[in-house]
C-alpha positions as CSV (number, residue, x, y, z in Angstrom):
1,X,184.2,92.0,28.9
2,X,180.5,91.8,29.5
3,X,180.9,93.9,32.8
4,X,183.0,96.7,30.8
5,X,180.6,96.8,28.1
6,X,177.6,97.1,30.2
7,X,179.2,99.7,32.6
8,X,180.5,101.8,29.6
9,X,177.0,101.8,28.1
10,X,175.3,103.0,31.3
11,X,178.2,105.8,31.6
12,X,177.5,107.0,28.1
13,X,173.8,107.3,28.8
14,X,174.4,109.3,32.0
15,X,176.9,111.7,30.3
16,X,174.1,112.4,27.6
17,X,171.7,113.2,30.6
18,X,169.6,110.1,30.1
19,X,168.4,108.0,33.0
20,X,169.0,104.3,33.4
21,X,167.4,102.3,36.4
22,X,169.9,101.5,39.0
23,X,167.9,98.3,39.8
24,X,168.6,97.0,36.2
25,X,172.4,97.7,36.7
26,X,172.3,95.8,40.0
27,X,170.3,93.0,38.4
28,X,172.8,92.6,35.6
29,X,175.7,92.2,38.0
30,X,174.2,90.6,41.2
31,X,171.8,88.2,39.3
32,X,173.8,87.5,36.2
33,X,177.6,87.9,36.2
34,X,178.2,87.3,39.9
35,X,176.3,83.8,39.8
36,X,178.2,83.0,36.7
37,X,181.6,83.7,38.5
38,X,180.4,81.8,41.5
39,X,179.5,78.7,39.3
40,X,182.5,78.7,37.2
41,X,185.1,79.6,39.7
42,X,183.5,77.9,42.7
43,X,182.8,74.2,43.7
44,X,180.7,73.6,40.7
45,X,183.3,74.6,38.2
46,X,186.3,73.1,40.1
47,X,184.7,69.6,40.5
48,X,182.4,69.7,37.1
49,X,184.9,67.1,35.5
50,X,184.9,64.6,38.4
51,X,181.3,64.8,39.9
52,X,178.2,64.1,37.8
53,X,176.0,66.1,40.0
54,X,178.4,69.1,39.9
55,X,178.5,69.0,36.2
56,X,174.9,68.6,35.5
57,X,174.1,71.2,38.1
58,X,176.6,73.7,36.5
59,X,174.9,73.0,33.1
60,X,171.5,73.5,34.3
61,X,172.4,76.8,36.2
62,X,174.3,78.2,33.2
63,X,171.4,77.6,30.8
64,X,168.6,78.8,33.2
65,X,169.8,81.1,36.1
66,X,172.5,82.9,34.5
67,X,170.7,84.1,31.3
68,X,167.6,85.0,33.4
69,X,169.8,87.0,35.7
70,X,171.5,88.8,32.8
71,X,168.2,89.5,31.0
72,X,167.1,91.2,34.3
73,X,169.6,94.0,33.4
74,X,167.8,94.4,29.9
75,X,171.2,94.6,27.9
76,X,169.4,94.9,24.6
77,X,167.3,97.8,25.8
78,X,170.5,99.5,27.0
79,X,172.2,98.7,23.7
80,X,169.2,100.3,21.8
81,X,169.3,103.3,24.0
82,X,173.1,103.9,23.6
83,X,173.0,103.2,19.7
84,X,170.5,105.9,19.0
85,X,167.9,105.6,16.3
86,X,170.2,104.0,13.8
87,X,171.3,101.3,16.3
88,X,167.8,100.8,17.6
89,X,166.6,100.1,14.0
90,X,169.4,97.5,13.5
91,X,168.5,95.9,16.7
92,X,164.8,95.7,15.6
93,X,165.8,94.3,12.3
94,X,167.9,91.7,14.1
95,X,165.1,90.8,16.4
96,X,162.7,90.6,13.4
97,X,165.0,87.9,11.6
98,X,163.7,84.4,11.4
99,X,166.5,83.0,13.5
100,X,165.9,85.3,16.4
101,X,162.2,84.8,16.2
102,X,162.7,81.1,16.2
103,X,165.2,81.0,19.1
104,X,163.3,83.5,21.2
105,X,160.0,81.7,21.9
106,X,159.2,79.2,24.6
107,X,158.3,76.6,22.1
108,X,162.0,76.2,20.8
109,X,163.3,76.8,24.5
110,X,161.2,73.7,25.4
111,X,162.8,71.6,22.8
112,X,166.3,72.8,23.4
113,X,166.4,72.4,27.1
114,X,164.8,69.0,27.0
115,X,167.4,67.9,24.4
116,X,170.2,69.3,26.6
117,X,168.9,67.5,29.7
118,X,168.5,64.3,27.6
119,X,172.2,64.3,27.0
120,X,172.7,63.4,30.7
121,X,171.1,60.1,29.8
122,X,173.7,59.2,27.3
123,X,177.5,58.2,27.3
124,X,178.0,61.6,25.5
125,X,177.5,63.3,28.9
126,X,180.6,61.5,30.2
127,X,182.6,62.6,27.2
128,X,181.6,66.3,27.6
129,X,182.4,66.1,31.2
130,X,185.9,64.5,31.2
131,X,187.2,66.1,28.1
132,X,189.0,69.3,29.4
133,X,188.7,71.4,26.3
134,X,185.1,70.7,25.9
135,X,184.2,70.8,29.5
136,X,185.9,74.3,29.7
137,X,184.1,75.6,26.5
138,X,180.8,74.8,27.8
139,X,181.1,77.5,30.2
140,X,180.8,80.0,27.3
141,X,178.6,78.1,25.0
142,X,175.9,77.1,27.4
143,X,175.1,80.5,28.7
144,X,175.1,81.9,25.1
145,X,172.5,79.4,24.2
146,X,170.4,80.4,27.2
147,X,170.7,84.1,26.3
148,X,169.7,83.4,22.7
149,X,166.4,82.0,24.0
150,X,165.8,84.6,26.8
151,X,167.0,88.0,25.6
152,X,164.6,88.1,22.6
153,X,161.7,87.4,25.0
154,X,162.7,90.4,27.2
155,X,163.5,92.8,24.2
156,X,161.2,95.7,23.7
157,X,160.7,95.1,20.1
158,X,159.9,91.4,20.4
159,X,156.1,91.7,20.3
160,X,154.0,88.7,19.1
161,X,150.3,88.2,18.8
162,X,148.2,87.4,21.8
163,X,147.3,84.0,20.3
164,X,151.0,83.2,19.7
165,X,151.9,83.8,23.3
166,X,148.9,82.0,24.6
167,X,150.4,78.9,22.8
168,X,153.8,79.7,24.3
169,X,152.1,79.6,27.7
170,X,150.7,76.2,27.0
171,X,153.9,74.8,26.0
172,X,155.8,76.3,28.9
173,X,153.5,74.5,31.3
174,X,154.1,71.3,29.3
175,X,157.8,72.1,29.7
176,X,157.3,71.8,33.5
177,X,156.7,68.1,32.9
178,X,159.0,67.4,30.0
179,X,161.9,68.9,32.0
180,X,161.3,66.5,35.0
181,X,161.7,63.3,32.8
182,X,165.5,63.3,32.4
183,X,166.0,63.9,36.1
184,X,163.5,61.3,37.1
185,X,165.2,58.8,34.9
186,X,168.8,59.7,36.3
187,X,167.2,59.3,39.7
188,X,165.5,56.0,39.3
189,X,168.0,54.2,37.0
190,X,170.4,51.7,38.8
191,X,172.8,51.6,35.8
192,X,175.5,54.3,35.4
193,X,174.5,55.8,32.2
194,X,177.6,57.9,31.1
195,X,179.9,54.8,31.3
196,X,182.6,56.7,33.0
197,X,184.3,54.8,35.9
198,X,184.6,56.3,39.5
199,X,186.9,59.0,39.9
200,X,189.4,58.9,42.8
201,X,187.9,59.9,46.0
202,X,189.2,63.3,46.9
203,X,187.6,63.4,50.4
204,X,185.7,61.1,52.7
205,X,182.2,62.3,51.6
206,X,182.9,61.6,47.8
207,X,179.8,59.7,46.6
208,X,179.8,56.4,44.8
209,X,179.3,56.5,41.0
210,X,175.6,55.4,41.3
211,X,174.9,57.9,44.1
212,X,176.5,60.5,42.1
213,X,174.2,59.9,39.2
214,X,171.2,59.9,41.6
215,X,172.3,63.2,43.0
216,X,172.5,64.6,39.6
217,X,168.9,63.5,38.7
218,X,167.6,65.1,42.0
219,X,169.2,68.4,41.2
220,X,168.3,68.5,37.5
221,X,164.7,67.9,38.5
222,X,164.7,70.6,41.2
223,X,166.5,73.2,39.0
224,X,164.4,72.6,36.0
225,X,161.2,72.9,37.9
226,X,162.1,76.0,39.7
227,X,163.7,77.7,36.8
228,X,160.5,77.5,34.6
229,X,159.0,80.2,36.9
230,X,161.1,83.1,35.5
231,X,160.2,82.0,31.9
232,X,156.4,82.1,32.8
233,X,157.0,85.5,34.3
234,X,158.7,86.7,31.1
235,X,155.8,85.4,29.0
236,X,153.3,87.2,31.2
237,X,155.2,90.5,30.9
238,X,155.3,90.0,27.0
239,X,151.6,89.2,27.0
240,X,150.8,92.4,28.9
241,X,153.0,94.3,26.6
242,X,151.4,92.8,23.5
243,X,147.9,93.5,24.9
244,X,148.8,97.2,25.4
245,X,150.3,97.5,21.7
246,X,147.2,95.8,20.4
247,X,144.8,98.1,22.4
248,X,146.7,101.3,21.3
249,X,146.5,100.1,17.6
250,X,142.7,99.9,17.9
251,X,142.4,103.3,19.8
252,X,144.4,104.9,17.0
253,X,141.9,103.9,14.5
254,X,139.4,106.5,13.2
255,X,135.6,105.5,13.5
256,X,135.5,104.7,9.7
257,X,138.5,102.5,9.8
258,X,137.0,100.7,12.8
259,X,133.7,100.2,11.1
260,X,135.6,99.0,7.9
261,X,137.6,96.5,10.0
262,X,134.5,95.3,11.7
263,X,132.5,94.7,8.4
264,X,135.6,92.8,6.9
265,X,135.8,90.7,9.9
266,X,132.0,89.8,9.7
267,X,132.2,89.3,5.9
268,X,135.1,86.9,6.5
269,X,133.1,85.0,9.1
270,X,130.2,84.5,6.6
């Protein structure tokens, strides 16, 4: 469905004589949907219910890598271009809602991702892993959660103040430390935390329960630290975009308006 929707939008743009960068289309499919298919239909998806490290790696990639890859295709920008002025206005209003403004910043992303990873330290992780209905539904829910955090950051209309983005930067760096805690605890703990007994050994290399948990901790730690880099890049891009918007707003002021704003600022400081 995502492939058809994106490809159809690109075709509609080209029929109208408008250009859409090929690299964005390649990014959407090669960095977003292709990894999603490999994760869900490959080894991680097949053995997610039996191996802790496959389950935790799958969830971490679905909430980090897949949304970042899809965002590289700028689907919201494509939607705005295809929808025209009316659709663009609706999209801007959606991005301006409180819910999207809350989900689309690094502060909330830090809390949400830390909370997801902390679930691996509880028996709930075992329930989510062995329940076939829940385990399958995670393949849809988790990427959507990641997209709710990443896409607003990449949207053209999601422009915040420089101070707000600076705070996001600080929290994103704090997230580098926070994300490592669940992985470290899984790696260093010698007690099986999800309370699920050993699955039947499918092959000779099948890890023991404790080794399986330690592998899960190692991989969560690595993926979390590596995947924070795209978030920092997105924040940097948004900061540059915000700086350009603020600079243009000052350039558009007349001399009288600029003098009045300066006097108001100085009066406020007194």
